[in-house]
C-alpha angles and dihedrals in degrees: 000000000000120000125222136192113209118196117197143193126194117242119224085265093049096049091049088057099036090133088072095051096101090052088051090050091053091052090049092051089054092046087054093051091054094059095042097260126125134209110221097185141337119208129190108222142195122226129036095353130047093209143011124199134186115213137172117211134177091244146334094273093056093049091045091053091051094049091047089055091048092046093050091061088068100229103105144014120216143205118198132210123191104224119209124208123227090258092051089049091049089052092049090051092046087060094056 
């Protein structure tokens, strides 16, 4: 299953209700489970991003749908990176 790193920033709305952010994370984890995705870890971060999450999802479309749903709530904006394992990287290099 593909792995993704999701970087997030609170919107103005999201930071005003930051006390609810752990409840929102719990709801997101449940939503992921329903579509066969899994949240490995979520970190609150200092610097350019307010949070970083590591997720496994069945495919790009499933992850995109999840993030559209989260974004539509108006609390966070995300940037997503597809992460490749060592094995996947080895396979890519072998095709060069």
